[in-house]
Each structure stands twice: as structure tokens, then as C-alpha cells.
N, C-alpha and C positions, 0 to 999 in steps of 0.2 A: 061299587055303585055305578052301574052301567047306564042307568037312565039319568037324564039331565035333571038337576034339582035347582030350585031357586034359593038364593041365599041373600038376605037383605042385611046390609051393614049400615051403621050410623055414623062412623067417623073413619078417618084415614088409618087410625091404629088398628082397626079391625078389617082392613083390606088385606088380610092374611088368608092364604089358602093352604090347607094341609096337603103338601105334595106327596107325602108317604102314601096316603090313601089312594091318590090318583095314579101314582106310578106302580102301585101294586096290581092294578088292573088296567093295562093299556087299552085305550079306547074309552075309558070312563070320562065323564064330563060333569062340570059344575057350572052353573050360571050365576053371575054376579049382576045384580040389578039394583042400583042404589044411587043416592045423591050424596056427595061429600062436599063440605064447605071448602071454598077456595083457600081460606086461611089454614085449614087442617092439613092441606097438602103443601104448606109452605110456599104457596104461590103469592108473591107480594106485588105482582103487577096490577096497578090500579085500573087497567083496562078491563079486567075480568070482574064480573058481577055475579054474586049469588053462589050457587052450588054447581059443581061439576056433575052432570048426569053420567053415570058409569053403567054401561051395558056390555058385559063381557062374557064370552064362553071360554072356559078353561078346559082343555082337552089333553089327556095324556097320550103319549106315544111310547114306543119301547125305550127311548133314551132321554126324552125331554118332555116338556109340557108346552103346548101351543096356546097362546092367548089371543083371541080374535074378538072383534066387536067394535063398539063406537063410544066416543066420549062427546059430550056437548056442554058448552058453557056460554052464558050470555056475555056479550062484549060491548063496551062503549069505547069508541075510538074517534080519531079525527083524521079526515082525508088529508093526505100530505100535499095534494094539489090545490084544492079549493077550501080547505079548512072546515068543511061541513061535518057535522056530527054523524057518526056511524053507530047505529044501534042494531046489532044482529046477533046471531048465534054462531059461535065458532064450533064447527063439527070436525071431528077427527076420527078417521078409521084406524083401528089398531090391528096389528098382526105381528106379534112378538113371540120369542122363544125363551124358555127358562131351562137351565141345565144345572145339574148338581156341581159340576166342576168345569165351567166354561174356560176355554183356552184364551190367552190374551188376544188372539186373532178373531175369536168368535164374537159375534155381536149379541149373544144371548145374555139375558139377565141371570144372576145366580140364584140357585135354590140354597138357602142357608138354614141349617139345622132342620131340614125336612119341611120348611115353610117357604111359601112364595109370598113375598111382600110386593103387592101391586102398586103401592104408593109411589116409589121412585119412577116407575114406568109411566104412570098416569101423569105425574108432574112433568116429566120429560116430553111426553107426547103433546101436552097442551102448550108448553113453552115453545116447542119447535114449530107448532102450527100457527102461532101468532105471527102475523105479517110484519116484516121490518118496515115496510113502506105501505101502510094501509091506504086503500083507495075506496071512495064511495061507489065507484063503478069503474070498469076497466078503461072506458073511453073518456074519463073525466078530463075536460080541457083545462081546468084549473082557473087561476086568476090572471088578469092582465098584469104584466110586469110593470106597466107604467102607472095605471090608475087604480088597480086593485079590483076592478069589476069582475064579477063572477061570469066567466065566459060560457058557462052552461046555460045561463039565462039569455044569452045572445051576444053578438059582437059589441064591443065598446067603440066609442067615437075615436079613440086614439090608436086603434089596432093597426092601421096602415099609415098613420100620420108620421110617426117618428122612424127614422132609419139612420143608421150609422154609415156615413159616406165612406169610411175607411174600407168597408166591405164591398163597395160598388164594383170594383174590378172583378170580383168573383162572379158577378152577374153575367159577364161577357164570356166566361169560361164555358166551353161546350164539351160535354163528356161523351157524346155519341161517336 
């Protein structure tokens, strides 16, 4: 099968690709274009909403199978600085290899019994793309440590009022 073919799947159990067919003809390709429920991928993170959109190209080479493409899933999170709600789409670029007998040093996923199971790779890619410290925007100033005002809305009245005098000696330090 040298031409790319579209393959629609309904659940994570069917994210299987027959590697025997692909490896028989190096350069052959299969396209996976589907949506898989977050729960079907054993993703229990409450920040993920709905289905994971899976758009992958599976291409065979002489020794392995290359999987490239994109994943996308809706995400509801909280900014770690200002506590604002974050509703966006987590987008993940995929570029992975599958081999029949990967070595322990190899970062390739295994081909088992002539089948490529994309489920573990999709799960891993989504989990690794989730930010550990989500921000509503890169320059989010956060909340005032004293009064709790949202500094993105503007400065608060106490921003310069309180100062710990124990650190005053450091103001006299010249670093030039």
C-alpha cells in the first residue's frame, strides 16, 4: 500500500496499526485521523476535557516505522500566579519511532506481534505536554502577596507601602 490511506478509529483499543503490511513495503504510509475519549486512553487528569484529536501519519522505513503528526485536546486549568481560569487547546507535535526489537538504549516504542499500538504513545505525549506550572500568559504578574489584588488589572495600593527593613542594607550594595 504505497498511497496514503485514511483510517478512522472509534476507541483507543483500535489505535492499532498492522506493522507487517507497512514493513513489507518500505515507504508505505497510513493516515490515522480520529478522536479518542480521554478516558479510553487512561488519562485521569481532570484538566483534560473531551476527546483527544489524533492526526498521525505512519510511514515505514527499512528497519522501523515513523509516526509523525499532531494531537490536540481541550484543557481547563488554573494559572499558578493569578488563579485565573485557563481554557485552551493543548497541541502536541508527534515524531516517534517504532521498532520490532528496540534496544534498552533506544527511545523507540516496540512493535508487538506485528502490531503498533499507538495508545501508550498518545497517552505519554499528552501527559508530557501538560504544563507543570500553567500560566494564563507568560508575563502574568500574579497576585499581590499582601492584599491579593490581581496585578494584571493594575498596581495595588500596598505595592510599595510595606518593606522588610532587615533587607535595607542590601539597597546600599553596588554591583558595578
